[in-house]
C-alpha positions as CSV (number, residue, x, y, z in Angstrom):
1,M,-15.5,-48.7,-15.0
2,R,-15.4,-47.2,-11.5
3,E,-12.3,-45.5,-10.2
4,P,-10.2,-47.4,-7.6
5,W,-10.8,-44.8,-5.0
6,T,-14.6,-45.0,-5.4
7,L,-14.5,-48.7,-4.9
8,A,-12.4,-48.3,-1.7
9,L,-14.8,-45.7,-0.3
10,A,-17.7,-48.1,-0.9
11,K,-16.1,-50.7,1.4
12,D,-15.0,-50.8,5.1
13,T,-11.3,-51.5,5.6
14,H,-11.4,-54.6,7.8
15,D,-8.6,-56.7,6.3
16,Q,-5.1,-56.4,4.8
17,K,-6.5,-56.8,1.3
18,D,-8.7,-53.7,1.9
19,V,-5.7,-51.8,3.2
20,I,-3.8,-52.6,0.0
21,R,-6.8,-51.6,-2.0
22,S,-7.1,-48.3,-0.1
23,S,-3.4,-47.6,-0.5
24,L,-3.7,-48.0,-4.3
25,A,-6.8,-45.9,-4.3
26,I,-5.0,-43.1,-2.4
27,R,-2.2,-43.2,-5.0
28,A,-4.9,-42.9,-7.7
29,C,-6.3,-39.8,-5.8
30,E,-2.8,-38.4,-5.6
31,R,-2.3,-38.6,-9.4
32,R,-5.7,-36.9,-9.9
33,G,-5.0,-34.2,-7.3
34,S,-8.1,-35.3,-5.3
35,W,-6.8,-34.5,-1.8
36,Q,-10.2,-34.6,-0.2
37,Q,-10.8,-38.2,-1.3
38,A,-7.3,-39.2,-0.4
39,A,-7.7,-37.8,3.2
40,Q,-11.0,-39.5,3.5
41,L,-9.6,-42.9,2.5
42,L,-6.7,-42.5,4.9
43,A,-9.0,-41.6,7.8
44,G,-11.1,-44.7,7.1
45,M,-8.2,-47.1,7.2
46,P,-7.1,-47.7,10.9
47,P,-9.1,-50.2,12.9
48,A,-7.1,-51.5,15.8
49,D,-5.5,-54.4,13.9
50,V,-4.6,-52.6,10.7
51,R,-2.8,-49.4,10.2
52,P,-2.0,-47.3,7.2
53,D,1.7,-47.6,6.1
54,V,4.3,-45.0,5.1
55,I,3.3,-45.2,1.4
56,S,-0.4,-44.4,2.3
57,F,0.7,-41.3,4.3
58,N,3.2,-40.1,1.6
59,S,0.6,-40.5,-1.2
60,T,-2.0,-38.6,0.9
61,T,0.6,-35.9,1.7
62,S,1.4,-35.5,-2.0
63,A,-2.2,-35.3,-2.9
64,C,-2.7,-32.5,-0.3
65,G,0.3,-30.7,-1.6
66,K,-1.0,-30.7,-5.1
67,G,-4.2,-29.3,-3.7
68,R,-2.2,-26.5,-1.9
69,Q,-3.3,-27.9,1.5
70,W,0.0,-27.5,3.2
71,Q,-1.5,-27.4,6.7
72,I,-3.0,-30.9,6.2
73,S,0.4,-32.1,4.8
74,L,2.1,-30.9,8.0
75,G,-0.6,-32.5,10.1
76,L,-0.2,-35.8,8.4
77,Q,3.5,-35.8,9.1
78,A,2.7,-35.2,12.8
79,E,0.3,-38.1,12.7
80,M,3.0,-40.4,11.3
81,R,5.1,-39.7,14.3
82,I,2.2,-40.4,16.6
83,A,1.7,-43.7,14.8
84,K,5.4,-44.4,15.3
85,L,6.0,-44.5,11.6
86,A,9.4,-43.3,10.4
87,V,9.1,-40.3,8.1
88,D,11.3,-41.1,5.1
89,L,12.9,-38.7,2.6
90,I,10.0,-39.1,0.3
91,G,7.7,-38.0,3.1
92,F,9.8,-35.0,3.9
93,N,10.0,-34.0,0.3
94,T,6.3,-34.2,-0.4
95,C,5.7,-32.1,2.7
96,A,8.3,-29.6,1.6
97,S,6.8,-29.4,-1.9
98,A,3.4,-28.7,-0.4
99,C,4.9,-25.8,1.6
100,G,6.9,-24.6,-1.4
101,A,3.8,-24.5,-3.6
102,A,2.1,-22.3,-1.0
103,G,5.1,-20.0,-0.5
104,Q,5.4,-21.1,3.2
105,W,9.1,-20.8,3.3
106,Q,9.4,-20.8,7.1
107,N,7.6,-24.2,7.3
108,A,9.7,-25.5,4.4
109,M,12.9,-24.5,6.3
110,R,11.5,-26.2,9.5
111,N,10.8,-29.3,7.4
112,S,14.4,-29.3,6.2
113,H,15.7,-29.0,9.8
114,A,13.5,-31.9,10.9
115,L,14.9,-34.0,8.1
116,C,18.5,-33.3,9.4
117,V,17.4,-34.3,12.9
118,Q,16.3,-37.6,11.5
119,R,19.8,-37.9,10.0
120,L,18.5,-37.9,6.5
121,A,20.4,-36.2,3.8
122,P,18.4,-33.6,1.7
123,D,18.4,-34.2,-2.0
124,T,17.8,-32.0,-5.0
125,R,14.0,-32.2,-4.7
126,T,14.3,-31.1,-1.0
127,M,16.2,-28.0,-2.1
128,N,14.0,-27.3,-5.1
129,A,10.9,-27.2,-2.8
130,G,12.7,-24.8,-0.4
131,L,13.8,-22.6,-3.3
132,S,10.2,-22.6,-4.7
133,A,8.9,-21.3,-1.3
134,L,11.6,-18.6,-1.1
135,E,10.8,-17.5,-4.7
136,K,7.1,-17.1,-3.9
137,A,7.9,-15.1,-0.7
138,G,10.5,-12.9,-2.5
139,E,13.3,-14.1,-0.1
140,W,16.1,-13.8,-2.7
141,Q,18.9,-13.5,-0.1
142,R,17.9,-16.8,1.5
143,G,17.6,-18.3,-2.0
144,L,21.2,-17.4,-2.7
145,S,22.2,-19.0,0.6
146,M,20.3,-22.2,-0.3
147,A,22.0,-22.3,-3.7
148,S,25.4,-22.1,-2.0
149,Q,24.4,-24.8,0.4
150,M,23.6,-27.1,-2.6
151,R,27.0,-26.5,-4.0
152,R,28.7,-27.3,-0.7
153,Q,26.7,-30.5,-0.4
154,Q,27.6,-31.3,-4.0
155,L,24.0,-31.8,-5.0
156,Q,23.3,-31.9,-8.7
157,A,21.3,-28.9,-9.7
158,S,18.4,-29.7,-12.1
159,V,16.6,-27.5,-14.6
160,V,14.0,-26.8,-11.9
161,T,16.7,-25.7,-9.5
162,F,18.1,-23.2,-11.9
163,N,14.7,-21.9,-13.1
164,T,13.5,-21.4,-9.5
165,S,16.7,-19.7,-8.5
166,I,16.6,-17.3,-11.4
167,A,13.0,-16.5,-10.6
168,T,13.9,-16.0,-7.0
169,L,16.5,-13.4,-8.0
170,R,14.1,-10.9,-9.5
171,Q,15.6,-8.1,-7.5
172,R,19.1,-9.2,-8.4
173,W,18.7,-9.5,-12.2
174,D,22.4,-9.6,-12.8
175,A,22.8,-12.7,-10.6
176,G,19.8,-14.3,-12.3
177,I,21.4,-13.8,-15.7
178,Q,24.7,-15.3,-14.4
179,L,22.8,-18.4,-13.3
180,L,21.2,-18.7,-16.8
181,W,24.7,-18.8,-18.4
182,Q,25.9,-21.3,-15.8
183,M,23.2,-23.8,-16.8
184,S,24.9,-24.9,-20.0
185,A,28.3,-25.0,-18.3
186,S,26.7,-27.3,-15.7
187,G,25.4,-29.7,-18.4
188,V,21.8,-28.6,-17.8
189,A,19.9,-27.5,-20.9
190,P,17.7,-24.4,-20.4
191,N,14.0,-24.9,-21.3
192,M,11.3,-22.4,-22.1
193,I,10.8,-21.5,-18.5
194,S,14.5,-20.7,-18.2
195,W,14.5,-18.3,-21.2
196,N,11.3,-16.7,-19.9
197,A,13.0,-16.2,-16.5
198,G,16.1,-14.7,-18.2
199,A,14.1,-12.3,-20.3
200,T,12.2,-11.2,-17.1
201,A,15.5,-10.7,-15.3
202,F,16.7,-8.4,-18.1
203,A,13.4,-6.5,-18.0
204,E,13.7,-6.0,-14.2
205,G,17.1,-4.4,-15.0
206,Q,15.5,-2.2,-17.7
207,H,17.9,-3.7,-20.2
208,W,15.5,-3.7,-23.2
209,S,18.3,-4.1,-25.7
210,R,19.5,-7.3,-24.1
211,V,15.9,-8.6,-24.0
212,V,15.6,-8.0,-27.7
213,G,19.0,-9.5,-28.3
214,L,18.1,-12.6,-26.3
215,L,14.8,-13.1,-28.1
216,S,16.5,-12.7,-31.5
217,S,19.3,-15.1,-30.6
218,L,16.7,-17.7,-29.5
219,R,14.8,-17.4,-32.8
220,R,18.0,-17.9,-34.8
221,R,18.8,-21.0,-32.8
222,R,15.2,-22.2,-33.4
223,L,14.4,-22.1,-29.7
224,A,11.0,-21.0,-28.8
225,P,10.5,-18.9,-25.6
226,G,7.0,-18.5,-24.3
227,P,4.8,-15.4,-24.3
228,A,6.1,-14.4,-20.9
229,A,9.5,-13.7,-22.5
230,Y,8.0,-11.3,-25.0
231,V,5.8,-9.7,-22.3
232,A,9.0,-9.0,-20.4
233,G,10.7,-7.5,-23.4
234,I,7.7,-5.2,-24.1
235,R,7.6,-4.2,-20.4
236,A,11.3,-3.3,-20.5
237,S,10.7,-1.1,-23.5
238,S,7.5,0.4,-22.3
239,A,8.6,4.0,-23.1
240,L,10.0,3.1,-26.5
241,W,7.5,2.3,-29.2
242,E,10.1,1.3,-31.8
243,V,11.6,-1.3,-29.4
244,A,8.2,-2.6,-28.4
245,R,7.3,-3.0,-32.1
246,E,10.6,-4.9,-32.6
247,V,9.7,-7.3,-29.7
248,L,6.2,-7.8,-31.2
249,A,7.8,-8.5,-34.6
250,E,10.1,-11.1,-33.0
251,A,7.1,-12.8,-31.5
252,S,5.4,-12.9,-35.0
253,W,8.5,-14.3,-36.6
254,A,8.7,-17.0,-33.9
255,S,5.0,-17.8,-34.5
256,C,4.4,-17.2,-30.8
257,R,0.8,-16.3,-29.9
258,L,0.8,-13.4,-27.5
259,N,-1.8,-12.6,-24.9
260,V,-3.6,-9.4,-24.1
261,V,-0.9,-8.4,-21.5
262,A,1.7,-8.3,-24.2
263,Y,-0.4,-6.2,-26.5
264,N,-1.3,-3.9,-23.6
265,G,2.4,-3.3,-23.0
266,G,2.8,-2.3,-26.7
267,L,-0.2,0.0,-26.5
268,Q,1.1,1.7,-23.4
269,S,4.4,2.4,-25.2
270,C,2.4,4.3,-27.9
271,G,1.2,6.8,-25.3
272,E,4.8,7.6,-24.2
273,E,5.7,9.4,-27.5
274,H,4.2,11.8,-30.0
275,A,2.2,10.6,-32.9
276,G,1.7,7.3,-31.2
277,W,-2.0,7.0,-31.7
278,P,-1.9,5.5,-35.3
279,Q,0.3,2.7,-33.9
280,A,-2.2,2.2,-31.1
281,L,-5.0,1.8,-33.5
282,R,-2.9,-0.6,-35.6
283,L,-2.3,-2.7,-32.5
284,L,-6.0,-2.8,-31.6
285,S,-6.8,-3.9,-35.2
286,E,-4.1,-6.6,-35.0
287,M,-5.6,-7.8,-31.7
288,E,-9.0,-8.1,-33.4
289,A,-7.5,-9.9,-36.3
290,V,-5.8,-12.6,-34.1
291,R,-9.0,-12.8,-31.9
292,I,-7.5,-11.4,-28.8
293,E,-10.2,-9.4,-27.0
294,A,-9.1,-5.9,-26.0
295,N,-9.9,-5.1,-22.4
296,T,-10.3,-1.8,-20.5
297,V,-6.6,-1.5,-20.1
298,S,-6.1,-1.9,-23.8
299,F,-8.5,0.9,-24.7
300,N,-7.2,3.2,-21.9
301,A,-3.7,2.9,-23.3
302,A,-5.0,3.8,-26.8
303,L,-7.0,6.7,-25.4
304,S,-3.9,7.9,-23.6
305,A,-2.1,7.9,-26.9
306,C,-4.9,10.0,-28.4
307,E,-4.8,12.4,-25.4
308,V,-1.0,13.1,-26.0
309,E,-1.8,14.6,-29.5
310,G,-5.3,15.9,-28.6
311,C,-6.9,13.6,-31.2
312,W,-10.4,14.1,-29.7
313,Q,-12.3,12.6,-32.7
314,V,-10.4,9.3,-32.5
315,A,-10.7,9.3,-28.7
316,L,-14.5,9.8,-28.8
317,Q,-14.8,7.0,-31.3
318,L,-12.6,4.6,-29.2
319,L,-14.7,5.4,-26.1
320,A,-17.9,4.6,-28.1
321,D,-16.4,1.4,-29.5
322,M,-15.2,0.0,-26.1
323,D,-16.4,-3.6,-25.7
324,S,-15.4,-3.6,-22.1
325,Q,-16.8,-1.3,-19.4
326,P,-15.1,2.2,-19.5
327,D,-13.7,3.4,-16.2
328,V,-12.7,6.8,-14.8
329,I,-9.4,6.6,-16.6
330,S,-11.2,6.1,-19.9
331,F,-13.3,9.2,-19.4
332,S,-10.4,11.3,-18.0
333,S,-8.2,10.5,-21.1
334,C,-11.0,11.4,-23.5
335,I,-11.9,14.6,-21.7
336,S,-8.2,15.6,-21.7
337,A,-8.1,15.0,-25.4
338,L,-11.2,17.2,-25.8
339,Q,-9.5,19.9,-23.7
340,K,-6.4,19.9,-25.9
341,G,-8.7,20.1,-28.9
342,E,-10.6,23.1,-27.3
343,Q,-13.9,21.2,-27.4
344,W,-15.3,22.4,-24.1
345,P,-19.0,21.6,-24.9
346,R,-18.2,18.0,-25.6
347,A,-16.0,17.8,-22.5
348,L,-18.8,19.0,-20.3
349,H,-21.2,16.6,-22.0
350,L,-18.9,13.7,-21.3
351,L,-18.6,14.7,-17.7
352,S,-22.3,14.8,-17.4
353,E,-22.5,11.2,-18.8
354,M,-20.3,9.7,-16.1
355,P,-22.9,9.3,-13.3
356,A,-25.2,7.4,-15.8
357,A,-22.3,5.0,-16.4
358,G,-22.0,4.5,-12.6
359,L,-18.7,6.4,-12.4
360,R,-17.7,9.3,-10.2
361,P,-15.2,11.9,-11.6
362,N,-11.9,12.2,-9.8
363,V,-9.8,15.4,-9.5
364,V,-7.9,14.5,-12.7
365,T,-11.2,14.3,-14.6
366,L,-12.5,17.6,-13.2
367,N,-9.2,19.3,-13.8
368,A,-9.4,18.3,-17.5
369,G,-12.9,19.7,-17.6
370,I,-11.9,23.0,-15.9
371,S,-9.0,23.3,-18.4
372,A,-11.3,22.7,-21.3
373,C,-13.6,25.5,-20.1
374,E,-10.6,27.8,-19.6
375,K,-9.4,27.3,-23.2
376,G,-13.0,27.9,-24.4
377,G,-13.2,31.2,-22.4
378,Q,-16.1,29.7,-20.3
379,W,-15.1,31.1,-16.9
380,E,-18.5,30.5,-15.3
381,A,-18.5,26.8,-16.2
382,A,-14.9,26.5,-15.0
383,L,-15.8,28.0,-11.6
384,F,-18.8,25.8,-11.4
385,L,-16.6,22.7,-11.8
386,L,-14.0,24.1,-9.4
387,A,-16.7,24.7,-6.8
388,G,-17.9,21.1,-7.2
389,I,-14.6,19.5,-6.3
390,Q,-14.7,19.8,-2.5
391,P,-18.4,18.7,-2.1
392,S,-17.3,15.5,-3.9
393,R,-14.8,14.9,-1.1
394,L,-11.9,15.7,-3.4
395,F,-9.1,18.1,-3.0
396,P,-8.4,20.8,-5.6
397,T,-4.8,20.9,-6.9
398,V,-2.6,23.7,-8.2
399,I,-3.8,22.7,-11.7
400,S,-7.4,23.2,-10.6
401,Y,-6.9,26.7,-9.3
402,S,-4.5,27.7,-12.1
403,A,-7.1,26.8,-14.7
404,G,-9.8,28.6,-12.8
405,I,-7.7,31.8,-12.4
406,S,-6.7,31.6,-16.1
407,A,-10.3,31.3,-17.2
408,C,-11.3,34.4,-15.1
409,T,-8.3,36.4,-16.4
410,R,-9.1,35.6,-20.0
411,A,-12.7,36.9,-19.5
412,S,-11.4,40.0,-17.6
413,Q,-13.0,38.8,-14.4
414,W,-10.2,40.2,-12.2
415,Q,-12.1,40.2,-9.0
416,M,-12.9,36.4,-9.3
417,A,-9.3,35.7,-10.2
418,L,-8.1,37.7,-7.1
419,R,-10.4,35.6,-4.9
420,L,-8.9,32.4,-6.2
421,L,-5.3,33.5,-5.9
422,P,-4.9,33.1,-2.1
423,L,-6.4,29.5,-2.4
424,H,-3.9,28.8,-5.2
425,C,-1.0,29.8,-3.0
426,I,-1.9,27.6,0.0
427,V,-2.4,24.4,-2.0
């Protein structure tokens, strides 16, 4: 059976029946989010004796809004005025929603002003669209002002209103949490998006204990926040592996399937403390067990954990096992682990492999290589790497010269060390 909009496109709109058919087809396009077909149908409607009605314009505007075509939505509203059709509240709201979805807060505000000029009273959907635009643009002060305006106009806030307001207040996490507690008092039941926004607000304030407490409380109440809430908790506790592990355990108890971003947060916390590499390996194994593919960020976090303890054997194995493409950070972490393990030949070999992998060492990578040579008493190799920094359009750092001077000093190459000393002082 052919869709209504395909039947309408196949006919010319020369009578009122065809206009009705086209209007129904436009509404079908709106439900499907097919804004191109909706606009095409609307453009094919107006012979001299028949014009599209307000419903046709509103449906087309809504379809364009769902397709993030806010410019076309505004253009259709202008066409309605030219056609001397009164834009109703539905029309203003669909246009505001289009602007809100695209983060066009200035246009959303102009739309609200035009609504007032037409002596139409904004409703909750009007305000929600404006709040959505302000949230995407990070305009939290204006968001607070709009929320106050809703209270003054005694508009009933919906769950969408609260969720959008909490998300808007990312930089004012305390105000966002206050809104979350106000929801129940207002008779509005928080949903998964609400709890996710609340956890994110706590994370922005670096209140990891409150994030964990919120997640635990929700589990006891048999409420299921989404993965975003657990990601927020892990991000808030990024420097504390024990807390990150607790958040991961909460997700497991709640039977919430986490994504790679959540696991990467846990892996990064492993690199912030000593003896974190076994936990990093455990998390990588867990990711494999639940069929979440580790990416470059995952492996880099695990390599960083190995670097902290100088576990060069594990680091080399991780680098070899990477399913994703290693980057400069991958090599730098591994070379640094080799440097701490006094494995200068392996460090130089790894440096030499980078061009074949399409990678160019940065100053951090070269510094790790110079330090590895310094620890191995290889002053000539250290100076060779140091001399290669500037031709690579990089700038040596204090670490570069300090490692070079130390390598020369260890080998009793005092003259070379004295030559480097003035350069070290002017960095």
